[in-house]
N, C-alpha and C positions, 0 to 999 in steps of 0.2 A: 097502497100506492108506493110505498117504499120497496115492497117485494118486487113489484113490476120494474121499478127503476133499477134495482139490483140485477134483475135478470137481463135487462137490456144492456146494462154496462158489462156484465160478464160475457154476453154474446159478442158484443162489439170487441172486447179485449181478445177473445178467442179467435175471431176472424183476423184481427191485425196480427196475432202471433203466427197464424198459418201463412199469411201473406209474407211475413218477414222470413220465415223458413224457406219459402219457395224462392224468394229473391236470392237468399244466401246459397241455395243449392244451384241456382242457375248462373251464379257469378263464376267467372273463369278463374282458375287458380293463378297466382302470381308466379308459380314455378313452371308454367307452361306457356307456349307461344313465343319463346325467345330464341335467339340464335346461338346460345351457348351449347356446346357439345358435351354431353355426359361422358365422363371417362371411367367412372366406377359405378357398378350396379348396387353395391352394398356400402354401408358406412365404413370408414377407415378408422382404426383404432390409433389413437395418438400415444405413441410409446416413448415420447420424450421425457427425460428425467430432469426435473428442475434442480439447479445447483444451490445448495444451502450453505456450502462451506465458506464462501466469501463473507456472508453475514455473520456466521459464527466466529470467524477469525477477527473480523473488525469489532465485534462485540467484546471479545477477549482483550484486544488491545485497548479499547475504550475503558474496560473495567480496570485494567492495570493503571491507566492514567488517573482514573477516579480514585483508586486506592492510594496512589502516591499523593494526590491532591489532598486527601483527607488525613493521611498519616503524617506527611511532611509538606505542608502547604508552601513553604518558602523554597523548597528544593528546586522546583522547575524554574522559578525566577532566578535563582543563583546560577543554574546551568545556562540560561539564556544570557545573562550579563557576563558570564565567563567567556562566552564565545566572542563577544565584541570588545571586551576589556581585558588586557593582559594582566593588569594589576589585580582585578577581581579573580582571574583564574589562578594566579599565584597565591592569593589569600585562601581561596577555596582548596587549593592543593595542600597548603600548610595545615588547614583545619581538618580536612577529612580525605586523605588519600587512602581509600580502601575500595578497591574494585570488587571486593567480595561482600560488600554491604548489601542488605536486602533491597534498598531503593536502587542502587547501582545495578544489581542484577535484573531487577524488574525493567528498568529503563533499557538495559542491553537487550533483553528478550523482545521488548516492544519494538526496538530499532530493527532487529533482525527480521521480525515478522512484517513490519511496514516496508522495509527495503526489499524483501523477497516478493511481497505483493506488487510493489511498484515495478520491479524488474520483470516479473511475470507479465504485467500489463504491457510493458515495452516490447517484450519478446513476442507476444501475441499480435501486437499492432504492426510490427515490422516483419514478422515471420522469420525470425533469425534461426532458432534451433528448436529441437524437440516438437516439431509441428505435428507428428503423429501421436503425441501423448496428450492426455487430458490437462485442463488447467490445473487441477489439483496436484497431479504428478509433477507438472512444471513448478508449481509453488513449493513443493517439498524438496525438489531438486535444488532450487535456488536458496532455500533455507540452508541446506547442507553446504553449498558452495560459499555463501556469505559467511556462515559460522566458521568453516574451515579456513577461509582466507584471513579473517581476523585473528584466529588462533595462531596461525603461522606468523602473522605480522607481530603479535605480541611476543611470541617466543623468540623470534629473530631479533626484536629490539632488546629484550632482556639479555639474550646471549651477547649481542654486540656491546651493550652497555657494560656487561661483566668483563668482556675482553679488554675494552678500552679504559676500564676503571672509572667510568662515568655513570655509576648506577643511579645517582640522584637525577642527573639529566635525563637518563632514559625513563625514569619513573615519571618525571614531569611531562616529557613528551608523550608518553602513553596516556597520561591523564588527560591531556589536551585532545588527543585523538578520540578518547572515549567520550569526552564532553561534547565534541563536535558531532559525534555519531548520535548521541542522545538527542541533541537539538535537531538534527536533520530528521530523525524519526518523528519528533513532535510536530515539526513544520509540515512534513509530508503527509501526516495522518489525514487531516481534512481534505487534502487534494486527492488522496487515494479513494476516499469515500466518494468524492465527486466523480472521479474516473469510473468507479464501479456502478454508481446508481443514477448519474445525471442523464437527462434526455438531450442535452446539448452535445454538439460535436466533441469528440474526445480530445481533439487538438487544442481546444480552449484551455485545457488543464494539463495536458501531457507536456507540451513544450515549455510552459512556465515552470512546471516541476523540474524539468531537465535543466533549465537555466538556474534554478535555485540550488540544485545539487552541484552544478559546476561552480557556482559562486562560493558555496560552502567549502568545497574541495580546494579551490584556489586560496581561500582565506585560511584554511588549515595548513596548507603548504607554506603560506607566508608566516603563520604563527610558529611552525616548526623552524623556519629559517631564523626568526627573531630569537627564539629561545636558544638555539644552538650558537648563534653569533654572540650571545651574551657571555659564553664561556671564553676564557682567554687562551686556552690551549687548543682550540679548534679553529682552523682557518676556514675562509669562505669557500675555497675550492673543495675542501673535504665535506663541508656541509652540503654543497650542491651535488656532489657525487653520492653522498649518503641519501639525500632525498630522491635522487633518480634511481638509485639501486634498490631502495626499500619502499618507494611510493609509486612512482610512475612506471618503471619497468615491470614490476610484478603485475600491475593492473593490465598493462598492454599484453603481457604474455598470457594472462588468464583469459582475456577476451579472445585472443587469437586461438588458444587451445580449445575453448568452447565452440567457436565457430567452425573449426576444422573437424573436430571429433564428434560433435553432436548435431 
């Protein structure tokens, strides 16, 4: 009795399988019977190259900040407080004025990388210069421009301080410029990550970042005015001319030069 039942069941299953295959064969393909026009007869090879360098650069910057946080956990806090407190800045200047220290060098490198990344995003968004070059080449170009700009700024300040016999004032001013630059790099880093990887409109992060940079630059100018005005031998007019000659004018000339020649 069991053998008969097994045979019946097997026969029934076999018939149902054949019916199913017949139905599948008679079913019309979803890729036919539509109004779309075929443009290519063969598959097209996707030759696009994914860009890995933004992730690598951002990971390097993140590793630098982690290293600083582990080696000197109070350094970043001191840098932040020095930006908003002149007294803290003077105390930090007296304690450790060494631009060649390991932490200062690492913070300077991270600032240049973050700022070059941010400038490259701005340039690509507005289509200003180097439109025929890749993003990586633009990034390397802006690293060179920012590094050269700050090198010239530091050398000019040292030379002017030496000529005017105000070397201590020049060192203090350069120290504040360096502290502000380090802080801008730290603040802009998360916003650069958002600009690179977010799915939201880029304007949500680009314009606030520009406002933050403008605010820090204005605060740095005010800090330079306050430090210079504390000296008895320097008048307010000379301070204003100095800030215009070494801060505002070179920046405007650099922007004009890049827009015209590149």
